[in-house]
C-alpha positions in Angstrom: -117.1 -103.5 91.9 -120.6 -105.0 91.2 -120.7 -107.3 88.2 -124.0 -108.6 86.8 -124.7 -110.8 83.6 -128.1 -110.7 82.1 -129.5 -112.3 79.0 -130.4 -109.8 76.3 -134.0 -109.5 75.1 -135.6 -108.1 71.9 -136.2 -104.9 73.8 -132.4 -104.5 74.2 -131.7 -104.3 70.5 -130.6 -100.6 70.5 -128.3 -101.1 73.5 -126.9 -104.2 71.8 -126.3 -102.3 68.6 -124.7 -99.4 70.5 -122.2 -101.6 72.4 -121.5 -103.8 69.3 -120.5 -100.7 67.3 -118.5 -99.2 70.2 -116.5 -102.3 71.2 -115.8 -103.5 67.6 -114.6 -100.1 66.6 -112.5 -99.7 69.7 -110.9 -103.1 69.2 -110.2 -103.1 65.4 -110.4 -99.6 63.9 -106.7 -98.8 64.5 -105.6 -101.9 62.7 -107.9 -101.8 59.6 -109.0 -99.4 56.8 -111.8 -97.2 58.0 -114.0 -98.0 54.9 -113.7 -101.7 55.8 -114.6 -101.1 59.4 -117.6 -99.0 58.3 -118.8 -101.6 55.9 -118.5 -104.4 58.5 -120.3 -102.4 61.2 -123.2 -101.5 58.8 -123.5 -105.2 57.7 -123.0 -107.1 61.0 -124.7 -104.8 63.4 -127.7 -103.3 61.5 -131.0 -103.4 63.3 -132.5 -106.1 61.1 -129.5 -108.4 61.4 -129.4 -108.1 65.2 -133.2 -108.7 65.4 -132.8 -111.8 63.4 -129.9 -113.0 65.6 -131.6 -112.3 68.9 -134.8 -114.1 67.8 -132.8 -117.2 66.8 -133.4 -119.8 69.5 -129.9 -121.3 68.9 -128.2 -118.0 69.6 -128.1 -116.1 72.9 -126.7 -112.7 73.8 -125.6 -111.6 77.3 -124.8 -108.2 78.7 -122.2 -107.8 81.4 -122.7 -104.7 83.6 -120.2 -103.2 86.0 -121.6 -100.9 88.7 -124.9 -100.8 86.7 -123.2 -99.7 83.4 -123.3 -102.1 80.4 -119.6 -102.9 80.0 -119.6 -105.6 77.3 -121.4 -108.5 75.8 -121.2 -112.2 74.8 -122.9 -114.0 71.9 -123.0 -117.7 71.9 -124.3 -120.2 69.3 -125.3 -123.8 69.4 -126.2 -126.3 66.8 -127.1 -124.8 63.4 -126.4 -121.2 64.5 -122.6 -121.9 64.7 -120.6 -120.0 62.1 -118.6 -123.1 61.2 -119.8 -126.6 60.7 -118.6 -128.0 64.0 -120.6 -130.8 65.6 -123.6 -131.0 67.9 -121.3 -131.5 70.9 -119.8 -128.0 70.5 -120.9 -124.4 71.5 -119.4 -121.4 69.8 -118.5 -118.1 71.4 -119.1 -115.8 68.4 -118.5 -112.5 70.1 -117.0 -111.5 73.4 -116.3 -107.8 73.7 -115.6 -105.5 76.7 -115.5 -101.7 76.4 -112.0 -100.4 76.5 -112.6 -98.4 79.8 -113.7 -101.7 81.5 -110.9 -104.0 80.3 -108.4 -105.5 82.6 -111.0 -106.0 85.3 -111.8 -109.7 84.8 -115.0 -109.1 82.9 -113.9 -111.2 79.9 -113.3 -114.1 82.3 -116.8 -113.6 83.8 -118.3 -113.9 80.2 -116.2 -116.9 79.3 -117.3 -118.6 82.5 -120.9 -117.8 81.6 -120.4 -119.4 78.2 -118.9 -122.5 79.9 -121.9 -122.7 82.2 -124.3 -122.5 79.2 -122.3 -125.1 77.3 -122.6 -127.5 80.3 -126.3 -126.8 80.5 -126.6 -127.9 76.9 -124.4 -131.0 77.5 -121.8 -129.7 75.1 -118.3 -131.3 75.3 -116.4 -128.5 73.6 -116.4 -124.8 73.4 -114.8 -122.9 70.5 -114.2 -119.5 69.0 -112.5 -117.7 66.1 -110.0 -115.0 67.0 -108.1 -112.7 64.5 -104.5 -113.8 64.3 -103.3 -110.2 65.0 -105.4 -109.9 68.2 -102.5 -110.9 70.4 -104.1 -109.8 73.7 -107.2 -112.0 73.0 -105.1 -114.9 71.9 -103.1 -114.7 75.1 -106.3 -114.5 77.2 -107.8 -117.6 75.5 -104.6 -119.6 75.9 -104.6 -118.7 79.6 -108.2 -119.9 79.8 -107.3 -123.3 78.4 -108.1 -122.8 74.7 -105.8 -124.3 72.1 -105.5 -123.5 68.4 -107.1 -126.3 66.3 -107.3 -124.6 62.9 -108.2 -121.4 61.0 -110.8 -119.9 58.8 -111.1 -116.8 56.6 -112.9 -113.7 57.8 -113.7 -110.8 55.6 -113.3 -107.2 56.9 -114.9 -105.3 54.0 -112.7 -106.1 50.9 -109.8 -107.6 53.0 -109.5 -111.3 53.6 -108.1 -111.9 57.1 -107.3 -115.1 59.0 -109.0 -116.1 62.3 -107.5 -118.8 64.4 -110.0 -121.4 65.6 -109.4 -122.1 69.3 -111.1 -124.8 71.3 -111.4 -126.0 74.8 -112.7 -129.4 76.0 -115.1 -129.1 78.8 -114.3 -131.4 81.8 
């Protein structure tokens, strides 16, 4: 299995939008009302929003490809792009998604290691993320990778208020 991670560029917007819709829908549609999923997808992954995010110098997207097929992606934020007011010594993993057909192949670990590499390159001391309290598989994965729960915040899926656990890892 050949695995490659590449930074996304502005020219990758359509592919980014496609994989964002696909992976988010695969991950959460069976646990949420369809109108809430639809509203979230239209808001979070519309072309203008993704263009704005990819042009933000404090945010970076990466594709992971498996045997030359885009299998998932990672979005990281530093400094003012972080979705919570953490501190300058932290990097946020805002999104880490793998297509269902490619899961259980270690690709999530590859993306997490990429985020750690970028964090070290930015001299960050901590890396953090928010994960839905009902996403048991992801929580288990992050625990296994050394993340611990440090708090929570609200996340809105359409008209439904949900709780995301804040998980953090100190970088050695």
